[in-house]
C-alpha positions in Angstrom: -51.0 -15.2 -24.5 -49.3 -14.0 -27.7 -50.3 -10.7 -29.3 -49.0 -11.6 -32.8 -48.6 -14.7 -35.0 -46.4 -15.5 -38.0 -48.0 -18.0 -40.4 -45.5 -19.3 -43.0 -46.9 -21.2 -46.1 -44.5 -23.7 -47.7 -45.0 -26.3 -50.5 -44.1 -27.1 -54.0 -44.5 -24.6 -56.8 -48.0 -24.4 -58.3 -49.9 -25.9 -55.4 -51.7 -22.6 -54.8 -50.0 -21.0 -51.8 -50.3 -17.5 -53.3 -53.9 -17.9 -54.4 -54.9 -18.9 -50.9 -53.4 -15.7 -49.5 -55.1 -13.5 -52.1 -58.4 -15.4 -51.8 -58.4 -14.6 -48.0 -57.6 -10.9 -48.5 -59.7 -10.2 -51.6 -62.5 -12.7 -50.8 -62.5 -13.8 -54.4 -60.4 -16.0 -56.7 -57.8 -14.2 -58.7 -56.5 -16.2 -61.7 -53.2 -14.5 -62.3 -51.2 -13.8 -59.2 -47.5 -13.2 -58.7 -45.3 -16.2 -57.8 -44.8 -15.0 -54.2 -47.1 -12.4 -52.7 -45.6 -9.9 -50.2 -46.2 -10.4 -46.5 -49.7 -9.7 -45.4 -50.6 -8.3 -42.0 -54.1 -8.7 -40.6 -55.0 -6.4 -37.7 -56.3 -8.0 -34.5 -59.8 -6.5 -34.7 -60.7 -8.6 -37.8 -59.5 -11.9 -36.5 -61.5 -14.2 -34.2 -58.6 -14.5 -31.7 -57.9 -10.8 -31.6 -54.2 -11.0 -32.4 -52.1 -9.4 -35.1 -51.5 -12.1 -37.8 -48.7 -12.0 -40.3 -49.0 -14.3 -43.4 -45.8 -15.1 -45.3 -45.7 -16.7 -48.7 -42.5 -18.5 -49.7 -40.9 -20.0 -52.8 -39.6 -23.6 -53.1 -36.9 -22.7 -55.7 -33.4 -23.6 -54.8 -32.2 -20.0 -55.1 -34.7 -18.9 -52.5 -33.6 -21.6 -50.0 -31.9 -19.2 -47.6 -34.9 -16.9 -47.5 -37.1 -19.9 -46.8 -35.0 -21.0 -43.9 -34.9 -17.5 -42.4 -38.7 -17.3 -42.5 -39.0 -20.8 -40.9 -36.9 -19.7 -38.0 -39.2 -16.7 -37.4 -42.4 -18.6 -37.8 -45.0 -19.6 -35.1 -46.8 -22.1 -37.3 -46.1 -23.7 -40.7 -48.7 -24.6 -43.3 -47.5 -27.2 -45.7 -49.7 -26.9 -48.9 -50.2 -29.7 -51.4 -52.6 -30.0 -54.4 -55.1 -32.8 -54.0 -55.1 -33.3 -57.8 -51.3 -33.6 -58.0 -50.1 -36.6 -56.2 -46.4 -35.7 -56.4 -47.0 -32.6 -54.3 -48.6 -34.8 -51.6 -45.6 -37.2 -51.7 -43.3 -34.3 -51.1 -45.0 -33.5 -47.8 -43.6 -36.5 -46.0 -40.5 -37.1 -48.2 -39.2 -33.5 -48.3 -41.1 -30.8 -46.3 -41.6 -32.5 -43.0 -38.0 -33.9 -42.9 -36.8 -30.4 -43.8 -38.5 -28.9 -40.8 -36.9 -31.4 -38.5 -33.5 -30.9 -40.1 -33.8 -27.2 -39.5 -34.7 -27.8 -35.9 -38.1 -26.2 -36.3 -40.3 -27.5 -33.5 -43.6 -25.8 -34.5 -47.2 -26.8 -35.0 -47.8 -27.8 -38.6 -51.1 -27.6 -40.6 -51.4 -29.9 -43.6 -53.4 -28.0 -46.3 -54.9 -30.0 -49.2 -55.7 -27.2 -51.8 -57.7 -27.4 -55.0 -60.2 -29.8 -53.6 -62.6 -28.5 -56.3 -60.4 -30.3 -58.9 -60.7 -33.7 -57.2 -62.5 -36.3 -59.3 -64.7 -38.1 -56.9 -64.9 -41.1 -59.2 -61.2 -41.9 -59.2 -61.1 -43.1 -55.6 -58.8 -40.2 -54.5 -61.3 -39.4 -51.8 -59.7 -42.1 -49.7 -56.3 -40.3 -49.7 -57.2 -38.3 -46.5 -58.0 -41.4 -44.5 -55.5 -43.9 -46.0 -52.4 -41.7 -46.4 -52.7 -38.5 -44.4 -53.7 -40.1 -41.1 -50.6 -42.4 -41.0 -48.4 -39.3 -41.7 -50.1 -37.4 -38.8 -49.4 -40.3 -36.5 -45.7 -40.4 -37.5 -45.2 -36.6 -37.3 -46.9 -35.5 -34.1 -46.2 -31.9 -34.8 -49.1 -32.0 -37.3 -52.1 -30.3 -35.6 -54.7 -30.9 -38.3 -55.3 -31.5 -42.0 -57.5 -29.0 -43.8 -58.9 -29.5 -47.3 -59.8 -26.3 -49.1 -60.2 -24.5 -52.4 -59.0 -21.0 -53.2 -61.1 -21.1 -56.4 -64.3 -22.1 -54.7 -63.5 -20.0 -51.5 -64.0 -23.2 -49.5 -62.4 -23.4 -46.0 -59.9 -20.6 -46.8 -60.7 -18.5 -43.7 -61.0 -21.7 -41.7 -57.5 -22.6 -42.7 -56.0 -19.5 -41.2 -58.2 -19.7 -38.2 -56.9 -23.2 -37.5 -53.3 -21.9 -38.0 -54.0 -19.2 -35.4 -55.5 -21.7 -33.0 -52.6 -24.1 -33.5 -50.4 -21.3 -32.0 -52.7 -19.9 -29.3 -54.4 -23.2 -28.4 -52.1 -26.0 -29.4 -53.3 -29.6 -29.2 -50.0 -31.3 -29.0 -49.2 -30.4 -25.3 -52.7 -31.7 -24.2 -53.5 -34.7 -26.4 -51.8 -37.7 -27.8 -53.5 -38.3 -31.1 -51.9 -41.7 -31.5 -53.2 -43.0 -28.2 -56.3 -40.9 -28.2 -55.7 -39.8 -24.6 -54.7 -36.7 -22.7 -51.0 -36.4 -22.0 -49.8 -36.8 -18.4 -48.9 -33.2 -17.8 -52.3 -32.1 -19.0 -54.0 -34.6 -16.7 -51.8 -33.5 -13.8 -52.7 -29.8 -14.3 -56.4 -30.5 -14.6 -56.4 -32.7 -11.5 -54.8 -29.8 -9.6 -57.4 -27.4 -10.9 -60.1 -29.8 -9.8 -58.7 -29.9 -6.3 -58.4 -26.1 -6.1 -62.1 -25.8 -7.0 -63.2 -28.5 -4.6 -63.7 -26.0 -1.8 -65.2 -28.4 0.7 -62.6 -31.1 0.1 -65.1 -33.9 -0.6 -63.5 -34.9 -3.9 -66.7 -33.8 -5.8 -67.6 -30.6 -7.5 -71.2 -29.8 -6.4 -73.4 -27.4 -8.4 -72.2 -24.4 -6.4 -68.5 -25.3 -7.0 -69.1 -26.0 -10.7 -70.8 -22.6 -11.0 -67.9 -20.9 -9.3 -65.5 -22.7 -11.6 -67.5 -21.5 -14.6 -67.6 -18.0 -13.3 -63.9 -17.9 -12.7 -62.9 -19.3 -16.1 -65.6 -17.9 -18.4 -67.2 -15.0 -16.4 -70.7 -16.4 -16.5 -72.6 -19.0 -14.4 -74.3 -22.0 -15.7 -78.0 -22.3 -15.6 -79.4 -25.4 -13.9 -80.6 -26.8 -17.2 -77.0 -26.5 -18.6 -75.6 -28.1 -15.5 -77.9 -31.1 -15.9 -77.0 -31.3 -19.6 -73.3 -31.5 -18.8 -74.0 -34.3 -16.3 -76.1 -36.2 -18.8 -73.3 -36.1 -21.4 -70.8 -37.5 -18.9 -73.2 -40.1 -17.6 -73.9 -41.4 -21.1 -70.2 -42.2 -21.8 -68.5 -42.2 -18.4 -71.1 -43.2 -15.6 -68.3 -43.4 -13.0 -67.6 -39.7 -13.5 -70.8 -38.6 -11.8 -71.8 -39.2 -8.1 -74.8 -38.2 -6.1 -73.0 -35.1 -5.0 -71.8 -33.9 -8.4 -68.8 -34.3 -10.8 -65.8 -36.2 -9.6 -62.3 -35.9 -10.9 -62.8 -38.7 -13.5 -65.8 -36.9 -14.9 -63.9 -33.6 -14.9 -61.1 -35.1 -16.9 -63.5 -36.8 -19.3 -65.3 -33.5 -20.0 -62.0 -31.9 -21.1 -61.2 -34.9 -23.2 -64.4 -34.4 -25.1 -63.6 -30.7 -25.6 -60.2 -31.7 -27.1 -61.5 -34.5 -29.3 -64.4 -32.3 -30.6 -62.0 -29.5 -31.7 -62.8 -27.2 -28.8 -59.3 -27.3 -27.4 -59.5 -23.6 -26.7 -62.0 -24.3 -23.9 -59.4 -26.4 -22.1 -56.7 -23.8 -22.7 -58.9 -21.1 -21.3 -59.3 -23.1 -18.1 -55.6 -23.8 -17.9 -54.5 -20.2 -18.5 -57.0 -18.9 -16.0 -55.3 -21.0 -13.4 -51.8 -19.7 -14.4 -50.6 -22.3 -16.8 -48.4 -21.5 -19.8 -48.0 -23.2 -23.2 -45.6 -25.7 -21.6 -48.2 -26.7 -19.0 -46.1 -25.2 -16.3 -47.2 -22.4 -14.1 -46.0 -19.1 -15.6 -43.3 -17.0 -14.0 -45.4 -13.9 -14.0 -48.2 -15.9 -12.3 -46.0 -17.2 -9.5 -43.7 -14.2 -9.2 -45.6 -11.0 -10.2 -43.7 -7.8 -10.2 -43.5 -6.5 -6.6 -41.0 -3.8 -5.8 -39.9 -3.6 -2.1 -38.0 -0.4 -1.2 -34.7 -1.0 0.7 -36.1 0.5 3.9 -39.2 -1.6 3.9 -40.2 -5.2 4.8 -43.0 -7.5 3.7 -45.7 -9.1 5.9 -48.8 -11.1 5.2 -51.9 -8.9 4.8 -55.2 -9.7 6.7 -56.5 -11.4 3.5 -53.3 -13.4 3.3 -53.7 -14.7 6.9 -57.4 -15.4 6.3 -56.7 -17.4 3.2 -53.9 -19.5 4.9 -56.3 -20.1 7.8 -59.0 -21.2 5.4 -56.9 -23.7 3.5 -55.4 -25.1 6.8 -59.0 -25.9 7.9 -59.8 -27.3 4.5 -56.9 -29.7 4.4 -57.0 -30.7 8.1 -58.7 -34.0 7.2 -59.0 -35.3 10.8 -60.1 -32.0 12.2 -57.6 -32.0 15.1 -56.3 -28.5 14.3 -52.9 -29.8 13.4 -51.2 -31.0 10.2 -49.7 -34.4 10.4 -47.1 -35.5 7.8 -49.7 -37.0 5.5 -51.8 -33.8 5.6 -48.7 -31.7 4.9 -47.9 -33.9 1.9 -51.5 -33.5 0.7 -51.6 -29.7 0.7 -48.1 -29.3 -0.6 -48.9 -31.7 -3.5 -50.5 -28.7 -5.1 -46.9 -27.2 -5.3 -43.4 -28.4 -6.0 -43.2 -29.4 -2.3 -42.5 -28.0 1.2 -40.3 -24.9 0.7 -38.6 -25.2 4.2 -37.0 -28.6 3.9 -33.6 -27.2 4.8 -34.7 -25.2 7.8 -35.6 -28.1 10.1 -39.4 -27.7 9.5 -41.5 -28.4 11.5 -39.1 -27.9 14.4 -38.9 -24.3 13.3 -42.4 -23.5 14.4 -45.0 -24.4 17.0 -46.2 -28.0 17.0 -48.4 -30.1 19.4 -47.1 -32.9 21.6 -47.2 -35.3 18.6 -44.9 -33.0 16.6 -47.8 -31.9 14.2 -48.0 -28.3 13.0 -50.8 -26.4 14.7 -52.7 -23.5 13.1 -50.6 -21.2 15.3 -47.4 -22.7 13.9 -48.7 -22.7 10.3 -49.4 -19.0 10.4 -46.2 -18.3 12.2 -44.2 -20.2 9.6 -45.7 -18.3 6.8 -45.2 -15.0 8.7 -41.5 -15.9 8.9 -41.3 -16.9 5.3 -42.9 -13.7 4.1 -40.5 -11.6 6.1 -37.4 -13.4 4.9 -38.4 -14.3 1.3 -41.7 -12.8 0.2 -41.3 -14.2 -3.3 -41.7 -17.7 -1.9 -44.9 -16.6 -0.2 -46.3 -15.1 -3.4 -45.5 -18.3 -5.3 -47.2 -20.6 -2.7 -50.2 -18.3 -2.5 -50.6 -18.9 -6.2 -50.0 -22.7 -5.8 -52.7 -22.9 -3.2 -55.2 -21.0 -5.3 -55.3 -17.5 -3.7 -58.4 -15.7 -5.2 -57.4 -12.7 -7.2 -54.0 -11.1 -7.3 -51.5 -12.8 -5.0 -50.0 -9.4 -4.2 -53.2 -8.7 -2.2 -52.0 -11.3 0.2 -49.0 -9.3 1.4 -48.3 -5.8 2.8 -45.2 -3.7 2.2 -44.4 -1.8 5.4 -41.8 0.9 6.0 -39.1 -0.4 8.3 -37.3 2.7 9.5 -39.1 5.7 8.0 -39.5 8.9 10.0 -43.2 8.2 10.3 -42.6 4.7 11.7 -40.1 6.2 14.1 -42.7 8.6 15.4 -45.1 5.7 15.8 -42.4 3.9 17.7 -42.0 6.8 20.1 -45.8 6.8 20.7 -45.7 3.0 21.2 -47.8 2.4 18.0 -45.5 0.3 15.8 -47.7 -1.1 13.1 -45.4 -4.0 12.1 -46.3 -7.4 13.4 -43.3 -9.6 12.4 -39.7 -8.8 13.6 -36.4 -10.4 13.0 -34.1 -11.1 16.0 -30.5 -12.2 15.6 -29.3 -14.5 18.4 -25.5 -14.3 18.9 -23.0 -15.5 21.5 -20.1 -17.8 22.0 -20.2 -21.6 21.5 -22.0 -23.7 24.0 -23.7 -20.8 25.8 -27.2 -22.2 25.1 -28.4 -20.2 22.1 -30.1 -23.3 20.5 -31.8 -24.2 23.8 -33.1 -20.7 24.1 -34.6 -20.9 20.6 -36.1 -24.3 21.2 -37.7 -23.0 24.3 -39.1 -20.1 22.2 -40.9 -22.6 19.9 -42.1 -24.6 22.9 -39.8 -27.6 22.2 -38.5 -29.8 25.0 -35.0 -29.2 26.3 -32.2 -31.4 25.0 -29.3 -32.2 27.3 -26.9 -33.4 24.5 -24.9 -30.7 22.8 -25.0 -30.5 19.0 -23.0 -27.6 17.4 -25.0 -25.4 15.1 -23.5 -26.0 11.7 -25.8 -23.8 9.6 -28.3 -21.0 10.1 -31.3 -22.0 12.2 -34.5 -20.0 12.1 -37.5 -20.4 14.5 -40.7 -18.4 14.8 -43.4 -18.0 17.3 -45.9 -15.4 18.5 -45.7 -13.4 21.7 -48.3 -11.2 23.3 -47.2 -7.6 23.7 -49.8 -5.5 25.6 -52.7 -7.4 24.1 -51.3 -7.4 20.5 -49.9 -10.6 18.9 -46.4 -10.1 17.4 -44.3 -12.7 15.6 -40.6 -12.9 16.5 -38.3 -14.6 14.0 -35.2 -15.9 15.8 -32.1 -16.6 13.8 -29.0 -18.3 15.0 -26.0 -18.4 12.7 -23.6 -20.8 14.5 -20.1 -20.2 13.2 -21.2 -17.5 10.9 -21.9 -14.8 13.6 -19.1 -12.6 12.5 -19.9 -12.8 8.8 -23.4 -11.7 9.4 -22.4 -8.8 11.7 -20.0 -7.6 8.9 -22.9 -7.4 6.4 -24.5 -4.0 6.5 -27.5 -5.3 4.5 -28.1 -8.0 7.0 -27.7 -5.7 10.0 -30.3 -3.3 8.5 -32.8 -6.2 8.4 -32.3 -6.9 12.1 -34.9 -5.6 14.6 -33.3 -6.9 17.8 -29.9 -8.3 18.6 -30.2 -10.9 21.4 -26.7 -11.1 23.1 -26.5 -14.5 24.9 -23.9 -15.5 27.4 -23.4 -18.3 29.9 -23.7 -17.2 33.5 -21.6 -20.3 34.4 -18.8 -19.5 31.9 -16.5 -16.7 32.9 -15.3 -16.0 29.4 -18.7 -15.9 27.5 -19.6 -12.3 28.3 -16.3 -11.0 27.0 -17.1 -12.5 23.6 -20.2 -10.2 23.4 -18.3 -7.1 24.4 -15.7 -7.9 21.7 -18.5 -8.3 19.2 -19.9 -4.9 20.1 -16.5 -3.2 20.0 -15.4 -4.8 16.7 -18.6 -4.5 14.7 -20.1 -1.2 15.8 -23.5 -2.6 16.9 -24.7 0.3 19.0 -27.2 1.4 16.3 -29.2 -1.9 16.8 -31.7 -2.5 19.6 -30.0 -5.1 21.9 -30.8 -7.2 24.9 -28.5 -9.3 27.0 -29.6 -12.7 28.2 -27.8 -14.8 30.7 -28.5 -18.6 30.3 -28.0 -21.5 32.7 -29.2 -19.6 35.7 -29.8 -23.0 37.4 -26.0 -23.4 37.7 -23.6 -21.6 40.0 -23.0 -18.0 39.0 -19.3 -17.2 38.2 -17.8 -13.8 37.8 -17.2 -12.7 34.2 -13.7 -11.9 33.1 -14.3 -8.5 31.5 -13.8 -4.8 32.3 -17.1 -4.4 34.0 -19.6 -6.9 35.4 -22.6 -7.5 33.0 -25.1 -5.5 35.0 -22.8 -2.5 35.3 -21.8 -2.8 31.6 -25.5 -2.7 30.7 -26.1 0.3 33.0 -23.3 2.2 31.3 -25.1 1.7 28.0 -28.4 2.7 29.7 -29.8 -0.7 29.0 -31.7 -3.0 31.3 -29.7 -5.5 33.2 -29.3 -9.0 31.6 -32.3 -11.3 31.9 -31.3 -14.6 33.7 -33.0 -17.7 32.3 -32.8 -21.5 32.5 -34.1 -23.3 29.4 -33.5 -26.6 31.1 -35.9 -25.9 34.0 -38.3 -23.7 31.9 -37.4 -20.6 34.0 -37.6 -18.0 31.2 -38.5 -14.8 33.2 -40.8 -13.6 30.4 -37.7 -13.1 28.2 -39.6 -13.4 24.9 -42.3 -11.0 26.0 -39.5 -8.5 26.9 -38.1 -9.0 23.4 -41.5 -8.2 22.0 -41.7 -5.1 24.1 -38.4 -3.9 22.7 -39.5 -4.4 19.1 -42.5 -2.3 19.9 -40.3 0.6 21.1 -36.8 -0.2 19.8 -35.3 3.2 20.8 -35.6 2.2 24.4 -32.9 -0.5 23.9 -30.7 1.1 21.3 -27.4 2.3 22.8 -26.6 5.0 20.2 -30.0 6.6 20.9 -29.8 6.3 24.6 -26.3 7.6 25.0 -27.1 10.6 22.7 -29.8 11.8 25.1 -28.9 14.2 27.9 -28.6 12.8 31.3 -32.0 13.2 32.8 -30.8 13.2 36.4 -28.2 15.9 35.7 -30.8 18.1 34.0 -33.1 17.7 36.9 -30.4 18.7 39.3 -29.5 21.7 37.3 -33.1 22.8 37.0 -33.6 22.2 40.7 -30.6 24.2 41.7 -31.6 27.0 39.3 -35.0 27.1 40.8 -33.6 27.3 44.3 -31.2 30.0 43.4 -34.0 31.9 41.7 -36.2 31.6 44.8 -33.4 32.7 47.0 -32.7 35.7 44.9 -36.3 36.8 44.9 -36.5 36.2 48.6 -33.4 38.2 49.3 -34.6 41.0 47.2 -37.9 41.1 49.0 -36.2 40.9 52.4 -33.9 43.8 51.5 -36.7 46.1 50.6 -38.7 45.2 53.7 -35.7 45.8 55.9 -35.0 49.1 54.2 -38.6 50.2 54.6 -38.6 49.2 58.2 -35.3 51.0 58.9 -36.2 54.2 57.2 -39.7 54.5 58.6 -39.2 53.2 62.1 -35.6 53.5 63.3 -34.8 56.8 61.6 -38.2 58.6 62.2 -37.6 61.8 64.4 -39.1 61.8 67.9 -42.5 63.2 68.5 -42.5 66.8 70.0 -45.8 68.1 71.4 -47.1 71.4 70.1 -47.4 74.4 72.2 -51.1 74.4 72.3 -51.0 70.8 73.4 -49.2 71.7 76.6 
């Protein structure tokens, strides 16, 4: 909402523009005022709408035309003042002033101000002017919000005039209501219907008392008493009986209630509701509501938070009309009617995630798809959380997690990686079976016909890694493998490089070795997968066989799979295990470590030499003692007295 408003008063000379301004400020009528009073600024604390208000008086003299046009371009609302006792000034309203605004391209709310009402002679019949002449003008010029009759001399409706001017800017009627047809405009109706659906928590197309109270609390921070609830229902029942059902207020009654607000001059009530649900003055959802500021450091990624998963689970259950735990096409259309539409139309959704046998998106696939969306484009997730009515700040629905920080590396070493969504690039030569592998990952049936991948394909599913659920996002780039591998930014986003070759094609493994050599991929965790294991194995034309090649990189041997026969050898669980401890499959890390067997041998030999040296030293001293005390001791000679 705006924090300041510029109100510009225009009209013929002598109609009382300046006296209206001084009467508002001084709260008394001043007879002699200058022709044009200086700009007046009213602080927010003394206005009902709590906004700073600037009031600008103007002159209609030809020499002041440039100044008038400059002020009109800066205005937020224009008050066209005429004197009710001077018919020519009223004629100028539709013959000069309103056409002038249109010629200047000024598309602003207009307030018609009939001043000097105290001078009107009730006996002349001029009292019919408002009904007979003003109303047709208001119908012709839809920019006119309201007509106010006032008197600066009698201090009648002066403050009300400027309040209506403020309200015309902050709570304009034109976007909501067609005064000619006496009906709400389509965009207003569309917005209110969406709000009704968001508040209908049980999905029964009726707002019961609890839902009405929650709506009241959300919009106005106070609940309704039961007596007040019944009063609202009575008002609707009296004029629109079909707006109330036994369960509560239906959408027709909800719309009629807001129509009454608008027609009775309480348009600000409807605007409070609209703005509370994120709508701007154009009745579109505001950018700051859909995309709040959310800075993600370069070394971090974004995932759904527990509250985000809980909310998406709750709305899945709410819009699963048939209760079969899967979204059919009609149910998908229903939930996405709250938004501009399905955001993944160009990513082969729903083939990109888990579906049941009928091709309907399961709850598992729904959560997996949003996990993928959040990792790849968190702004889309934020917007759709807002579209779906996430309670509170949509940023609470996501978590920003460090990707490669020192702390996360320590957690990886301990096997305690806290991330739950990982991005895997699937690369390989043409026709090696990358698409079939990805289809098997999303539990889709095998297709025997070959269709080249013309654009990036993304698929997501969950895998169990030692009792913890992890989401793997698999991306295949088709002919764009090399362009992706050339991009440092894209490589930094990759958590696992899945190198796929055809065990029945002798040239397919060499394609992978060339990629590794040409694009310096050793800093990425990688895993080799040999497809089509159901066919005859052929020797690969490369410097070293695949198993020896992997052994030289200190990697596990290639995993042999057959997507055609569903022989997958737990390949996806193995991928999940690597993402849990990526250093165990990163060549640059593994090759930088000392050879553990060599170290063991050195330590063993050192220990043996140490033991031998100690043993030799001890043996030497024992032998010396024995020699000196036994072999070299003089023979015993008896003493004389012993003879």
